[in-house]
C-alpha positions in Angstrom: -17.3 26.5 19.1 -15.3 24.5 21.7 -17.6 22.5 24.0 -17.0 22.7 27.7 -14.9 20.2 29.6 -17.0 17.6 31.1 -16.8 18.0 35.0 -14.7 16.2 36.9 -17.3 15.6 39.0 -19.6 13.2 36.3 -19.8 9.4 36.9 -16.9 7.8 35.1 -19.2 5.5 32.7 -21.0 9.1 32.1 -17.9 10.9 31.3 -16.2 8.5 29.1 -20.2 8.0 27.1 -20.2 12.0 26.7 -16.3 12.1 25.1 -16.9 9.4 23.3 -20.2 11.2 21.6 -18.4 14.1 21.0 -15.5 12.8 19.7 -17.8 10.8 17.2 -19.8 13.7 16.0 -16.9 16.0 15.7 -15.0 13.1 13.5 -18.0 12.6 11.5 -18.0 16.0 10.7 -14.7 16.1 9.7 -14.8 13.4 7.6 -18.1 14.6 6.2 -16.0 17.6 5.0 -13.1 15.7 3.6 -15.0 12.9 2.2 -18.0 15.2 0.9 -20.6 12.8 -1.2 -19.7 14.4 -4.7 -16.0 14.8 -3.6 -14.4 12.1 -6.0 -10.8 11.7 -5.4 -8.6 12.0 -8.6 -5.2 12.3 -9.3 -3.1 15.5 -10.4 -1.5 16.0 -14.3 2.1 15.4 -14.7 4.5 17.6 -16.5 6.2 16.7 -19.5 9.5 15.8 -17.4 7.8 13.7 -15.0 6.0 12.2 -17.4 9.6 11.2 -19.4 11.0 9.8 -16.5 7.8 8.1 -15.6 8.5 6.5 -18.9 12.0 6.1 -18.8 12.8 8.2 -22.0 14.0 11.8 -22.7 12.0 14.7 -23.2 13.7 14.9 -26.6 12.3 10.8 -27.2 9.3 12.3 -25.7 8.9 15.5 -28.6 9.9 12.9 -31.5 7.2 10.5 -31.1 4.6 13.5 -30.3 6.0 15.1 -34.1 5.6 11.1 -35.3 2.1 11.4 -34.1 2.8 7.9 -32.5 1.3 9.2 -29.3 -1.4 11.5 -29.1 -1.2 14.8 -27.8 -2.6 15.2 -24.0 -5.7 17.4 -23.5 -3.8 19.4 -21.4 -1.4 21.7 -23.2 -1.1 25.2 -21.3 1.1 27.8 -23.1 3.0 25.3 -25.1 4.1 23.1 -22.3 2.3 19.3 -22.4 0.3 17.9 -19.0 -0.4 14.4 -18.9 -3.4 12.5 -16.9 -2.3 9.4 -15.5 -4.2 7.4 -17.5 -2.3 9.2 -20.8 0.4 7.6 -19.5 -0.9 4.4 -19.2 -2.5 4.3 -22.8 1.0 5.7 -23.9 3.1 2.8 -22.3 0.4 0.2 -24.4 1.3 2.3 -27.8 5.0 2.7 -27.1 5.4 -1.2 -26.1 3.8 -2.3 -29.2 6.7 -0.4 -31.3 9.4 -1.3 -28.9 12.1 -3.7 -30.0 12.4 -4.5 -26.5 9.2 -6.3 -25.3 8.3 -5.3 -21.4 10.3 -1.9 -22.0 7.2 0.4 -21.3 4.5 -2.7 -19.8 6.9 -4.3 -17.5 4.4 -7.0 -15.8 4.5 -10.5 -15.6 4.8 -13.2 -18.0 2.3 -16.3 -18.4 5.5 -18.3 -17.1 5.9 -15.7 -14.1 4.6 -16.0 -10.5 2.2 -13.7 -9.3 4.0 -11.5 -6.6 2.1 -11.4 -3.2 3.9 -8.7 -0.7 2.5 -8.7 2.6 3.3 -5.5 4.7 3.3 -6.6 8.6 4.4 -5.5 12.4 2.4 -5.7 14.9 3.9 -2.5 16.2 1.4 0.5 15.4 2.8 3.7 14.0 5.6 1.6 11.7 4.2 3.2 8.6 2.9 -0.2 7.3 -0.2 1.9 5.6 2.2 4.7 4.6 4.6 2.3 3.0 2.2 0.0 1.3 0.2 3.0 -0.6 3.7 4.9 -1.7 4.9 1.7 -3.1 1.5 0.8 -5.1 1.4 4.5 -6.4 5.3 3.5 -7.4 4.3 0.3 -9.1 1.3 1.4 -10.9 2.9 4.9 -12.2 5.7 2.4 -13.6 3.6 0.2 -15.4 2.5 -2.7 -13.1 -1.1 -3.7 -12.8 -1.4 -3.6 -9.0 -3.8 -4.9 -6.5 -3.9 -3.3 -3.0 -5.8 -5.8 -0.3 -6.4 -4.2 3.2 -6.7 -6.5 5.6 -6.7 -3.9 8.5 -10.5 -3.7 9.8 -9.7 0.4 10.3 -9.8 0.7 6.7 -6.2 3.0 6.7 -5.3 1.6 3.2 -8.9 1.9 1.8 -9.2 5.7 2.8 -5.7 6.6 1.0 -7.6 5.2 -2.0 -10.1 7.5 -1.8 -12.8 5.8 -0.3 -13.8 6.3 3.9 -15.1 2.9 4.5 -17.5 4.3 7.6 -19.1 7.4 5.8 -20.5 6.5 2.3 -19.0 3.2 1.7 -21.6 0.4 2.0 -20.5 -2.3 -0.6 -18.5 -5.5 -0.4 -15.1 -5.7 1.4 -12.3 -8.5 2.0 -14.4 -9.8 4.6 -17.3 -11.2 1.6 -14.8 -12.9 0.1 -12.9 -14.7 2.9 -15.8 -15.6 5.1 -17.0 -18.8 5.8 -20.4 -18.7 5.1 -21.5 -18.6 1.4 -18.3 -16.3 0.6 -18.5 -13.9 -2.7 -16.3 -14.1 -6.0 -13.1 -11.9 -5.0 -13.8 -10.3 -8.4 -17.0 -9.0 -6.9 -15.0 -7.2 -4.3 -12.7 -5.4 -6.1 -12.7 -2.2 -7.1 -10.7 0.2 -9.4 -9.4 3.6 -8.3 -8.6 6.5 -9.8 -4.8 5.6 -10.3 -4.5 4.0 -13.6 -3.6 0.4 -13.2 -4.7 0.4 -9.3 -7.4 -1.9 -7.9 -8.5 -1.7 -4.3 -10.2 -5.1 -2.2 -11.4 -2.5 0.5 -11.6 -3.3 4.2 -14.3 -1.9 7.4 -14.6 -2.5 10.5 -16.7 -5.6 9.9 -13.7 -7.6 8.6 -13.1 -8.1 12.2 -15.6 -10.6 12.2 -13.2 -13.0 10.4 -11.0 -13.1 13.5 -14.2 -14.3 15.8 -15.3 -16.8 12.8 -12.0 -18.2 12.8 -11.5 -18.7 16.5 -14.5 -20.9 16.5 -14.3 -22.8 13.2 -13.8 -26.4 13.2 -14.0 -27.5 10.1 -10.6 -29.1 8.4 -12.0 -28.7 5.0 -12.4 -24.6 5.6 -8.9 -23.9 7.3 -8.5 -20.2 7.9 -4.9 -19.6 6.6 -6.0 -20.5 3.5 -9.0 -18.4 2.6 -7.2 -15.3 1.2 -4.7 -17.1 -0.6 -7.8 -19.0 -2.5 -9.4 -15.6 -2.9 -6.4 -14.2 -4.6 -6.0 -17.7 -6.9 -9.7 -16.3 -8.7 -7.9 -13.3 -10.0 -4.3 -13.6 -10.3 -4.2 -13.8 -14.3 -5.5 -10.2 -14.2 -2.7 -8.3 -12.1 1.0 -8.2 -11.6 1.5 -7.5 -8.1 -0.8 -7.8 -5.1 0.0 -5.7 -1.9 -1.6 -6.6 1.3 -1.8 -4.2 4.2 -2.0 -6.4 7.6 -3.5 -4.9 10.9 -1.3 -4.1 13.9 -1.7 -7.8 15.5 -0.9 -11.2 14.5 -4.3 -12.4 14.6 -5.8 -14.6 11.8 -6.1 -12.2 9.4 -2.2 -11.3 9.4 -1.2 -15.4 9.5 -3.7 -15.8 6.6 -2.0 -13.3 4.7 1.2 -14.7 5.5 -0.2 -18.2 4.0 -0.8 -16.2 0.9 2.3 -14.1 0.3 5.4 -14.8 -1.8 7.4 -12.0 0.1 7.2 -10.3 3.4 8.2 -6.8 4.7 8.2 -5.7 7.8 8.6 -1.9 8.2 10.2 -0.3 11.5 11.0 2.6 12.8 14.6 2.9 14.2 14.0 3.3 18.0 14.9 0.6 20.6 11.1 0.3 21.9 10.1 -0.5 18.0 13.1 -3.0 17.4 12.3 -4.9 20.4 8.3 -5.0 19.7 9.4 -6.7 16.2 11.6 -8.9 18.0 8.6 -10.5 19.8 6.4 -9.9 17.0 8.7 -12.6 14.8 9.1 -14.6 17.5 5.4 -15.0 17.2 5.4 -15.3 13.6 7.8 -17.9 13.6 5.6 -19.7 16.0 2.6 -19.6 14.1 4.6 -20.5 10.6 5.6 -23.7 11.9 1.9 -24.4 13.4 0.5 -23.9 9.3 3.4 -25.8 8.1 2.7 -28.5 10.0 -1.4 -28.1 9.1 -0.5 -28.6 5.3 0.3 -25.1 4.2 3.4 -24.8 2.2 5.2 -21.5 3.0 7.7 -20.2 0.6 8.8 -16.5 0.4 11.3 -15.3 -2.4 12.0 -12.2 -0.2 11.9 -11.5 3.6 13.2 -8.0 4.6 13.2 -5.2 6.9 11.9 -1.8 5.6 13.8 1.4 7.8 10.8 3.7 8.2 10.9 7.4 9.2 14.4 7.4 8.7 16.3 10.4 10.4 19.9 10.7 8.9 20.7 13.1 11.3 19.5 11.6 14.3 22.6 9.9 16.2 20.4 7.3 18.2 18.5 6.0 15.6 21.4 6.0 12.9 23.0 3.5 15.5 20.2 1.5 15.9 20.1 1.2 11.8 23.4 0.3 11.9 23.1 -2.5 14.3 20.1 -4.0 12.2 22.1 -3.8 9.3 25.2 -5.6 11.0 23.1 -8.3 12.6 20.8 -9.3 9.7 23.0 -7.6 6.4 21.3 -8.1 3.6 18.1 -8.9 4.9 17.4 -4.9 5.9 16.7 -3.1 2.6 19.0 -0.8 1.4 16.7 2.1 0.8 15.0 3.6 3.7 11.5 5.8 3.7 12.6 9.1 5.3 10.6 10.9 8.4 9.3 13.9 6.3 7.0 16.5 6.5 6.4 16.3 2.9 5.0 13.0 3.7 3.4 13.5 7.0 1.8 16.9 5.4 0.7 14.5 2.2 -0.6 11.8 4.2 -2.9 13.9 6.5 -4.7 14.4 3.2 -4.9 10.9 2.2 -2.1 11.1 -0.3 1.2 10.1 -1.3 4.0 12.1 -2.3 3.3 11.2 -5.9 0.0 12.9 -5.6 1.4 16.3 -4.4 2.4 18.8 -6.8 6.0 20.0 -6.2 5.4 23.7 -6.7 3.1 23.4 -3.6 5.8 22.5 -1.0 9.2 23.4 0.0 11.1 21.9 -3.4 13.9 20.7 -1.0 11.9 18.9 1.3 10.0 17.3 -1.9 12.5 16.2 -3.9 14.1 14.4 -0.6 10.8 12.7 0.3 10.3 11.7 -3.1 13.7 10.5 -3.8 13.6 8.0 -0.9 10.1 6.6 -1.8 11.3 6.3 -5.4 14.3 4.3 -3.7 12.2 1.8 -1.9 10.2 1.2 -5.0 13.1 0.5 -7.3 14.6 -1.9 -4.7 11.1 -4.1 -4.4 10.7 -3.6 -8.4 14.4 -5.4 -8.5 13.3 -7.9 -6.2 10.2 -8.6 -7.9 12.4 -8.9 -11.1 14.6 -11.1 -9.4 11.6 -13.6 -8.2 10.5 -13.5 -11.9 14.1 -14.9 -12.8 14.9 -11.9 -14.6 18.6 -10.6 -14.6 
């Protein structure tokens, strides 16, 4: 039943309060239905062709290693067709890596001599697809055998909810804030949670994280500079991961700047519209000024890559393509070659708090699904190549 519209004669304060209460109740009811206490998010199985593609082998090779007993049969076999859980694929990688003549063929993570890769997604324009881009890249890398940690630096917790945890309904555990607060911080390992995605862990966020902004504004202890809080926290767990992906809030505050000081590479997602390009220019002007300030304060900023990622790309939209061409002409290879397409497949998946990798292809129009997945695969491959470049691999 739709509640009656409040009378326009109500006092503005009462009207705003009434609307807020109704909206909060409706949101809570919706979230409870989407995040029921007994509704644990899980990952779909992968068909044999998908499994072979993810492992980078042929279908014939998969049949061979099964026939030889090198890797066990998956539990899910229907009408003679194999379906693999992500965990089974993860375990198959470990087995195949041990017998591979080329080390790193199936488990491509970093070697002891290679630096932990910390990639930050940042922009203070809302709607630039920061969280969507972060979770898609995280899923791509985890499915390809990397140990990935996602760090949610946005108090709204969008990335946290994409990982299957609603930060304001059932979750009351430790968050990033507890590890970077100034008063009695906890070890960062106590904050990190495993996810339903093998190889992917989460440092969650909720509204309490916004306290870091207030505390940093009044903190005057030179021994605890705000810009080293995240870097020092990550140093505690760096031996456990290959790649860290950080999703920043849509503002240039202490959290974003602290992330910048911890990052080894930066990605600025932006949509090809004049408003977003202008907003990004202002953002980077401020970011550059803040970078100078924290460098003067003793922080060493060293980025392997500083890239723009075009998001919500519409190849048939002439004005947006003109802006994309303008960005490429101006910044050349600083703009990633791959773009994240504007797609109903990605939009529909995101509404269900999923990535395109969690969607079953048969549940969508196949051409739409394929275009969206190929787009996100291309972004993932390009970032993977840049990561290997940072590690000094050919």
